[in-house]
Structures are given as C-alpha cells and as structure tokens.
N, C-alpha and C positions, 0 to 999 in steps of 0.2 A: 383578827390579827393576834398572833401569839405574843404573849408578853415575854420579855427577856427575863431569864431567871436572875435572881439577885447576884449569884456568883459571877455571871457573865457581865453584868453591869459593873460590878466591882473591878473585874479584870480590865474592862475597857477604860474605866476611870484611872486605874493605876498606870495603864499603858500611856494614856494621854499625859498624865503628870510626869512620867519618866521621860517622854519625848520633849515636853516643855523644859524640864530640868536639864536635859541634854543640850537643847538649843541654847538655854541660858548659860550653861557651862562653856559651850563653844564660843559664845559671844564674849563672855568674861575673859576667856583666854585671848581673844582678839583684842580686848581692851588693854591688856597688859603690854607694856613696852618691851620689846625683845632684849633690850640692854639692861633691864632691871636686875637681872641676875649678876650683872657686872658692876654694881654700884661702886665697889671699891676701886674699879679701874679709873673712875672719874675723879674721886676724892682721895683715894689711897686708903690704907689700912691703919694709919697713925691716928691717934686721938686728936680731934680737931676742935678748936675753941669756937663756940657758937654753932649755929645751924644754918642750912641753906633755905629755911622755910619762912614763909610770910607770917604765919601765926606762931606764937610761942608754944602752943600745945595743939594736940589733935582736935579736930572739929567734926561735927556731923555735917553732912552735905549731900548734894545730888549732882550727878554727872549727866549732861545732855550729850548724846552721841550722834554720830553722823547719820544713823538710820532712824533717828527720832525717838529712841528710847531714853527714858529717864531712870537712872540707876541710883538708888539710895546707898550711901556709904556711911558707916558708923564712925570711922576715923580717917580723916583726909586732911590735906594741906596743899600748899603751892610751893614747889621748889623754885624760888625766884632767881636762883643762881643758874640752874640748868634749864629753867623755864619749862617745867613739866608739872603735871598734877601728880601727886603722890598719895597713895592710899595704903592702909594697913590691911593686908590680905594674908590669912593664915598666920598671923603674928609677925609678918615680915613687911617692912617698908618696901612698897612696890611702885615704880613709875608707871603711869598710864600712857598709852600710845597717843601721841599728838595727832596722828592721822585719823584717830577714831573719836577724839573728844572735840566738841564744838564749844562748850561752855560749862562752867560749874557754878553751883550756888552753895555757899558755905555759911552756916550759922556761927556767928562769933560767940554767942551765948545761947544755950538751949531755950527755945521759945521766943527768942528775940529776932529782930529783922535779919534776914540773910543777906550776905554780900554776894554779888555776882561778878564773876570773872569771865571774860570772853577771850577766845583765842584769836589773835590778830597778828599783825606784823609791825615791827618798828621801822625807823628810818633806814635801817640797814637791810631791810627785807628779811629779818630773822623772826621766827615764830616766838611770840611772847604772850603772856597772859595779862590782860589789862583789867583793872578793877573799875567797874561802872560806878562813878560818883554821882552823876546826874544824867537823866535822859529827857529828850524832848527836842524842840527845834535847836536849842542850845544844849549840847551835851558835854560832859567832862569825863575823861578817862584818866585813871592813874596807872602809871607803868612802874611797878615795883621791881627792884633788882638788888642783888647782892653779888659780891665778887669773892672768889675763892683764892686766897693768897697762899701759895706754896712756900715751904721752908726756903730761906735764903742762906747761902753759904758765903762766908767771908774769908778770903785768903789772909792768913797771918804768917809772917815769916818766922815767928818764934814757935807758933803752935800748929802751923799747917792750916788746913781748912776746918772751919768750925761753924756750927749752926748758930745763927743769931736770932732766928725767929721760928716758932712752931707754926704749923699750918693753922689758918683761921679763916672764918667768914667775916666779911666786912658787915657793918651795920646796914640796916635796910635803907635804901635810897628810893625816893619816889619822885617821878617826873609827871607833871599833869599837862593834859592837852585839851583844848577847847575846840569843838567843831560846831559849825552852823549848818543844819540840814545835811549832816553827814558828809560835808565837803572837806576840803583839806584841813588838817588839824594844826593848831598853833599852840606852842608851848605857853603855859600860863602859870602864874603864882596864885596861891590862895589868898588874894588880897582884892579889896573892892576896886582900887585904882587900876590894877592890872586888868581886871575883868572889864571895866569900863572902856579901856583902850581897845579891847578885842571885839566889843559889841559892834554889830553892823551900824553904819551911819543912819540908816532909816529907823533904827530902834534906839538911838541915843537919847532922845527926849523922853521916850517911854522908860528907859533904864533909870534916868535921873528921878522920874516920878515914883517908880516902884521902889527904888533904893531909899528914897526919903520916907515912904510909907512903911516899908518893911523894917527899916532901921536894924539891919543885920550887919555886924562887923565881921567880915569874912576872914577867918583865921584857920579854920579846920575844914576837913572834908564835909562834915555834917553841916557847917555853916553854908558852904558852897551849894550843897544839895538842897538845903532849905530855901535859899534865895532863888536858885534857878527853877525850883518847882513853882514858886510864885510868879517869877518873871516869865516863864514859858507859857503859863496860863494867860497872862496879859498879852503876850505876843500873839497867841492863837486867837484871842478875842479881837484884837486889832485887825488881824488878817481877815477874819469873818466880816467885821464891820466894813472894811475896805472893799471886799468883794461884793457886798450888798448895795454899796453906793454906786 
C-alpha cells in the first residue's frame, strides 16, 4: 500500500479542521439570539442605573445546547430581566437564543463550585432561567428576576411635563419553589418551619429526626442545599428499606 505523502496528510488535516471550524461557526451563529443586535430597542439608549444581570460581573461558564453540545464561554451572565443568557462575543454583549439553550453552568468564582441554571417555565408559561438550589427527591429551584423601570413623566401646570425618574433596574428578586419527585412546585421560604410544612406526610417523622441531627438553621440557599442533601439521602435509604421489607 502506498503511503500518503506528508503534504497530502497535512492538506487533509487542514481541510478537516476548516470543516470543523465552519460547523462550529455555523452553530455559534445559531446560538446567538436574532434580537441581540437590537439590545437598545428593549432597554433604550439612555444611561440606566443598575444592570439586568444576575451576577454583578462577568463569569466563566458553559452552555448546554439542544443538540447536546457543551460550549465553554469566558464571559457570561443571566439577564434576569429579559430572561436570556448573555455572553460577551467579539467584545459585545450578546443574548443567546432561548430555542437553542437548555441549561447553563456558571462559576461564581474561578475554581469554585459552579451554579446551574435550567431553562423552564414560570406560572405564566413564560420562559425563565431557574437556579438549581438542591436536587433529589426533594428539589428546590430559585427563580431570579429584575424589572426595568422606564422614565416617568409628571404633568406640572407651571413647568409642563418633566422627568421625575431616570430609567433603572430593580434589585434582584428571588422566589423559591420546592418539588417532590418533580411533581407540582410549591412556593417556599428559606426557613426550617416553612420547609417542614411542605414535606410529605409520610416523611414528617424522618424530617424531624434529620433536622435534629443536622442542626442546620436554614436562612440561605447554601443552608437549604446542605440540609436537603442530607435529608434526600435519608429519604432514599428509607425507600430502599421499605421496598426490601
């Protein structure tokens, strides 16, 4: 069998890389939301106080797409006002296409645990990005949101109409929901007593036992995640023991 000459091997390799790059470029273009070029049409061109983003600064992350690809992004965030993933591409803030994105994973600090946001729907059947606080038989999702307040005008008989407020984004608001076995979600507060009320009756005694041993005063997302990690393991073990009897 004749051996391929080095120049031919080189050309084949270059062709393959060019084809892969072309496919990646095509997909990245599909990943971009078509309205991204019109960012100002949504929020206007005036200087706005605050930002529509979940994180205060840009983070490293990864995008999971509908075709199963995972795309690493150096600078990204969640626009919780318009409910879109935003990434910096070619030095420009660009929305990603909700039809292409399934979920994103974002590092709050380099090397630290990443936070996952999944695309889902709220009670109004609107597409939103929910933060995964805890996973298991009992799961908790956080629904972050901000509102964009446009300038208001006040009629004044002496001075005519005048601006009384500049445009601004409201502070971050977070609603939490608990689900059991991915069933209907219930709104919940980050408090032990509220969690206890939402736990299934068949797990009430177990909850009290675990709560006493774990001794976690739930006040933050981290507290909730830590407690439910322990509690879900006990629930799974209880289910196993029940099935074996």
